[in-house]
A tleap script that builds the chain and sets N, CA, C and O, in Angstrom:
source leaprc.protein.ff14SB
mol = sequence {
  NMET GLU LYS ASN THR GLY ARG HIE PRO ARG
  LEU ARG ASN VAL LEU ASN ILE ILE PHE MET
  LEU GLY ALA ILE ILE GLY VAL ALA ILE TYR
  LEU LEU GLY ASP THR THR ILE GLY THR ILE
  VAL ILE LEU ALA ALA MET SER PHE LYS ILE
  VAL GLU CYS SER LEU ARG LEU ILE CARG
}
set mol.1.N position { -31.966 19.171 -18.988 }
set mol.1.CA position { -30.831 18.963 -18.122 }
set mol.1.C position { -30.045 20.266 -17.998 }
set mol.1.O position { -29.789 20.942 -18.994 }
set mol.2.N position { -29.671 20.608 -16.786 }
set mol.2.CA position { -28.957 21.849 -16.527 }
set mol.2.C position { -27.470 21.682 -16.820 }
set mol.2.O position { -26.860 20.683 -16.437 }
set mol.3.N position { -26.898 22.664 -17.498 }
set mol.3.CA position { -25.461 22.636 -17.773 }
set mol.3.C position { -24.697 23.199 -16.587 }
set mol.3.O position { -25.236 23.977 -15.801 }
set mol.4.N position { -23.439 22.800 -16.465 }
set mol.4.CA position { -22.557 23.390 -15.462 }
set mol.4.C position { -22.090 24.737 -15.993 }
set mol.4.O position { -21.188 24.795 -16.830 }
set mol.5.N position { -22.687 25.809 -15.521 }
set mol.5.CA position { -22.359 27.122 -16.043 }
set mol.5.C position { -21.535 27.947 -15.069 }
set mol.5.O position { -21.296 29.127 -15.324 }
set mol.6.N position { -21.100 27.374 -13.981 }
set mol.6.CA position { -20.302 28.099 -13.002 }
set mol.6.C position { -18.877 28.296 -13.477 }
set mol.6.O position { -18.532 27.999 -14.621 }
set mol.7.N position { -18.065 28.799 -12.576 }
set mol.7.CA position { -16.666 29.073 -12.921 }
set mol.7.C position { -15.811 27.816 -12.932 }
set mol.7.O position { -14.786 27.779 -13.613 }
set mol.8.N position { -16.201 26.802 -12.208 }
set mol.8.CA position { -15.365 25.609 -12.048 }
set mol.8.C position { -16.144 24.333 -12.361 }
set mol.8.O position { -16.311 23.495 -11.475 }
set mol.9.N position { -16.622 24.159 -13.582 }
set mol.9.CA position { -17.451 22.970 -13.846 }
set mol.9.C position { -16.686 21.649 -13.732 }
set mol.9.O position { -17.232 20.669 -13.225 }
set mol.10.N position { -15.436 21.605 -14.194 }
set mol.10.CA position { -14.673 20.346 -14.122 }
set mol.10.C position { -14.324 19.996 -12.686 }
set mol.10.O position { -14.406 18.834 -12.287 }
set mol.11.N position { -13.938 20.992 -11.917 }
set mol.11.CA position { -13.621 20.759 -10.505 }
set mol.11.C position { -14.849 20.265 -9.762 }
set mol.11.O position { -14.756 19.355 -8.937 }
set mol.12.N position { -15.998 20.861 -10.050 }
set mol.12.CA position { -17.229 20.414 -9.400 }
set mol.12.C position { -17.572 18.983 -9.785 }
set mol.12.O position { -18.035 18.212 -8.944 }
set mol.13.N position { -17.353 18.619 -11.039 }
set mol.13.CA position { -17.624 17.242 -11.468 }
set mol.13.C position { -16.699 16.259 -10.763 }
set mol.13.O position { -17.134 15.188 -10.341 }
set mol.14.N position { -15.425 16.619 -10.636 }
set mol.14.CA position { -14.473 15.741 -9.953 }
set mol.14.C position { -14.868 15.584 -8.483 }
set mol.14.O position { -14.842 14.477 -7.945 }
set mol.15.N position { -15.232 16.686 -7.841 }
set mol.15.CA position { -15.646 16.617 -6.440 }
set mol.15.C position { -16.907 15.769 -6.278 }
set mol.15.O position { -17.034 15.038 -5.296 }
set mol.16.N position { -17.841 15.856 -7.230 }
set mol.16.CA position { -19.048 15.026 -7.173 }
set mol.16.C position { -18.717 13.548 -7.331 }
set mol.16.O position { -19.300 12.706 -6.647 }
set mol.17.N position { -17.794 13.229 -8.218 }
set mol.17.CA position { -17.399 11.827 -8.411 }
set mol.17.C position { -16.739 11.282 -7.149 }
set mol.17.O position { -17.026 10.163 -6.725 }
set mol.18.N position { -15.850 12.084 -6.548 }
set mol.18.CA position { -15.213 11.656 -5.301 }
set mol.18.C position { -16.267 11.434 -4.218 }
set mol.18.O position { -16.197 10.460 -3.469 }
set mol.19.N position { -17.237 12.335 -4.139 }
set mol.19.CA position { -18.307 12.190 -3.151 }
set mol.19.C position { -19.097 10.900 -3.375 }
set mol.19.O position { -19.335 10.142 -2.436 }
set mol.20.N position { -19.498 10.659 -4.615 }
set mol.20.CA position { -20.308 9.469 -4.894 }
set mol.20.C position { -19.551 8.178 -4.593 }
set mol.20.O position { -20.104 7.256 -3.994 }
set mol.21.N position { -18.296 8.115 -5.006 }
set mol.21.CA position { -17.500 6.918 -4.714 }
set mol.21.C position { -17.290 6.744 -3.214 }
set mol.21.O position { -17.392 5.634 -2.690 }
set mol.22.N position { -16.999 7.838 -2.533 }
set mol.22.CA position { -16.814 7.766 -1.086 }
set mol.22.C position { -18.078 7.345 -0.354 }
set mol.22.O position { -18.022 6.581 0.610 }
set mol.23.N position { -19.217 7.847 -0.814 }
set mol.23.CA position { -20.473 7.475 -0.172 }
set mol.23.C position { -20.787 5.995 -0.378 }
set mol.23.O position { -21.225 5.315 0.549 }
set mol.24.N position { -20.564 5.501 -1.588 }
set mol.24.CA position { -20.828 4.087 -1.873 }
set mol.24.C position { -19.895 3.195 -1.051 }
set mol.24.O position { -20.332 2.216 -0.446 }
set mol.25.N position { -18.625 3.540 -1.037 }
set mol.25.CA position { -17.657 2.752 -0.268 }
set mol.25.C position { -17.976 2.825 1.226 }
set mol.25.O position { -17.901 1.816 1.928 }
set mol.26.N position { -18.332 4.014 1.709 }
set mol.26.CA position { -18.670 4.178 3.121 }
set mol.26.C position { -19.878 3.359 3.538 }
set mol.26.O position { -19.878 2.748 4.606 }
set mol.27.N position { -20.910 3.342 2.698 }
set mol.27.CA position { -22.096 2.542 3.018 }
set mol.27.C position { -21.756 1.056 2.997 }
set mol.27.O position { -22.233 0.298 3.842 }
set mol.28.N position { -20.933 0.636 2.036 }
set mol.28.CA position { -20.533 -0.774 1.982 }
set mol.28.C position { -19.759 -1.163 3.236 }
set mol.28.O position { -19.997 -2.223 3.814 }
set mol.29.N position { -18.840 -0.312 3.653 }
set mol.29.CA position { -18.082 -0.603 4.879 }
set mol.29.C position { -19.012 -0.619 6.082 }
set mol.29.O position { -18.899 -1.479 6.955 }
set mol.30.N position { -19.930 0.336 6.123 }
set mol.30.CA position { -20.870 0.432 7.240 }
set mol.30.C position { -21.730 -0.833 7.351 }
set mol.30.O position { -21.928 -1.363 8.445 }
set mol.31.N position { -22.237 -1.308 6.212 }
set mol.31.CA position { -23.144 -2.457 6.229 }
set mol.31.C position { -22.418 -3.793 6.368 }
set mol.31.O position { -22.939 -4.721 6.986 }
set mol.32.N position { -21.226 -3.893 5.799 }
set mol.32.CA position { -20.539 -5.181 5.768 }
set mol.32.C position { -19.464 -5.340 6.830 }
set mol.32.O position { -19.006 -6.453 7.090 }
set mol.33.N position { -19.062 -4.246 7.439 }
set mol.33.CA position { -17.947 -4.350 8.371 }
set mol.33.C position { -18.140 -3.476 9.584 }
set mol.33.O position { -19.127 -3.596 10.311 }
set mol.34.N position { -17.192 -2.603 9.791 }
set mol.34.CA position { -17.145 -1.755 10.974 }
set mol.34.C position { -17.994 -0.504 10.776 }
set mol.34.O position { -17.782 0.251 9.826 }
set mol.35.N position { -18.949 -0.287 11.668 }
set mol.35.CA position { -19.829 0.869 11.525 }
set mol.35.C position { -19.104 2.182 11.799 }
set mol.35.O position { -19.441 3.206 11.204 }
set mol.36.N position { -18.117 2.169 12.686 }
set mol.36.CA position { -17.390 3.401 13.002 }
set mol.36.C position { -16.575 3.875 11.804 }
set mol.36.O position { -16.613 5.055 11.456 }
set mol.37.N position { -15.852 2.982 11.184 }
set mol.37.CA position { -15.042 3.347 10.017 }
set mol.37.C position { -15.951 3.742 8.857 }
set mol.37.O position { -15.644 4.685 8.127 }
set mol.38.N position { -17.042 3.047 8.681 }
set mol.38.CA position { -18.001 3.401 7.630 }
set mol.38.C position { -18.557 4.802 7.816 }
set mol.38.O position { -18.704 5.549 6.849 }
set mol.39.N position { -18.864 5.159 9.050 }
set mol.39.CA position { -19.360 6.497 9.339 }
set mol.39.C position { -18.300 7.550 9.038 }
set mol.39.O position { -18.613 8.607 8.491 }
set mol.40.N position { -17.060 7.270 9.388 }
set mol.40.CA position { -15.973 8.214 9.126 }
set mol.40.C position { -15.781 8.409 7.621 }
set mol.40.O position { -15.567 9.532 7.165 }
set mol.41.N position { -15.856 7.334 6.856 }
set mol.41.CA position { -15.696 7.436 5.402 }
set mol.41.C position { -16.842 8.250 4.801 }
set mol.41.O position { -16.613 9.073 3.915 }
set mol.42.N position { -18.051 8.032 5.265 }
set mol.42.CA position { -19.201 8.789 4.766 }
set mol.42.C position { -19.059 10.270 5.109 }
set mol.42.O position { -19.344 11.125 4.270 }
set mol.43.N position { -18.626 10.582 6.321 }
set mol.43.CA position { -18.432 11.984 6.705 }
set mol.43.C position { -17.328 12.645 5.881 }
set mol.43.O position { -17.442 13.814 5.515 }
set mol.44.N position { -16.268 11.904 5.591 }
set mol.44.CA position { -15.201 12.448 4.745 }
set mol.44.C position { -15.728 12.721 3.335 }
set mol.44.O position { -15.381 13.735 2.730 }
set mol.45.N position { -16.565 11.823 2.812 }
set mol.45.CA position { -17.152 12.032 1.492 }
set mol.45.C position { -18.073 13.252 1.501 }
set mol.45.O position { -18.132 13.994 0.521 }
set mol.46.N position { -18.780 13.457 2.592 }
set mol.46.CA position { -19.663 14.611 2.691 }
set mol.46.C position { -18.884 15.920 2.673 }
set mol.46.O position { -19.403 16.939 2.216 }
set mol.47.N position { -17.660 15.907 3.157 }
set mol.47.CA position { -16.857 17.136 3.121 }
set mol.47.C position { -16.579 17.556 1.679 }
set mol.47.O position { -16.537 18.752 1.388 }
set mol.48.N position { -16.389 16.594 0.768 }
set mol.48.CA position { -16.205 16.924 -0.634 }
set mol.48.C position { -17.482 17.525 -1.223 }
set mol.48.O position { -17.415 18.439 -2.045 }
set mol.49.N position { -18.629 17.023 -0.811 }
set mol.49.CA position { -19.896 17.563 -1.294 }
set mol.49.C position { -20.124 18.977 -0.778 }
set mol.49.O position { -20.666 19.816 -1.497 }
set mol.50.N position { -19.722 19.249 0.445 }
set mol.50.CA position { -19.864 20.592 0.997 }
set mol.50.C position { -19.009 21.576 0.208 }
set mol.50.O position { -19.449 22.691 -0.072 }
set mol.51.N position { -17.791 21.175 -0.152 }
set mol.51.CA position { -16.924 22.040 -0.960 }
set mol.51.C position { -17.559 22.278 -2.322 }
set mol.51.O position { -17.549 23.407 -2.814 }
set mol.52.N position { -18.107 21.245 -2.938 }
set mol.52.CA position { -18.746 21.388 -4.246 }
set mol.52.C position { -19.943 22.324 -4.167 }
set mol.52.O position { -20.118 23.175 -5.039 }
set mol.53.N position { -20.758 22.183 -3.151 }
set mol.53.CA position { -21.915 23.064 -2.999 }
set mol.53.C position { -21.485 24.503 -2.757 }
set mol.53.O position { -22.134 25.433 -3.237 }
set mol.54.N position { -20.409 24.693 -2.027 }
set mol.54.CA position { -19.889 26.046 -1.787 }
set mol.54.C position { -19.447 26.685 -3.106 }
set mol.54.O position { -19.724 27.859 -3.354 }
set mol.55.N position { -18.767 25.918 -3.943 }
set mol.55.CA position { -18.360 26.445 -5.263 }
set mol.55.C position { -19.572 26.801 -6.107 }
set mol.55.O position { -19.556 27.798 -6.830 }
set mol.56.N position { -20.624 25.994 -6.022 }
set mol.56.CA position { -21.829 26.256 -6.794 }
set mol.56.C position { -22.516 27.533 -6.305 }
set mol.56.O position { -23.022 28.309 -7.115 }
set mol.57.N position { -22.537 27.753 -5.001 }
set mol.57.CA position { -23.195 28.936 -4.463 }
set mol.57.C position { -22.397 30.206 -4.722 }
set mol.57.O position { -22.981 31.274 -4.905 }
set mol.58.N position { -21.073 30.107 -4.739 }
set mol.58.CA position { -20.237 31.296 -4.947 }
set mol.58.C position { -20.350 31.788 -6.390 }
set mol.58.O position { -20.423 32.995 -6.623 }
set mol.59.N position { -20.366 30.884 -7.349 }
set mol.59.CA position { -20.394 31.187 -8.778 }
set mol.59.C position { -19.456 32.300 -9.083 }
set mol.59.O position { -19.334 32.706 -10.238 }
savepdb mol mol.pdb
quit
């Protein structure tokens, strides 16, 4: 298992948790309710993942 060796390991973990929760909630909304709102929630969650990946690449 790879360790978080970057400059911001805790921040990256928090951003990953926010992404995972947002993705799960977004898919649930998408499947059980309004597809438009579900898509918006998933896209918002993806923005957190993009920030996390940017931090990982910058190191």
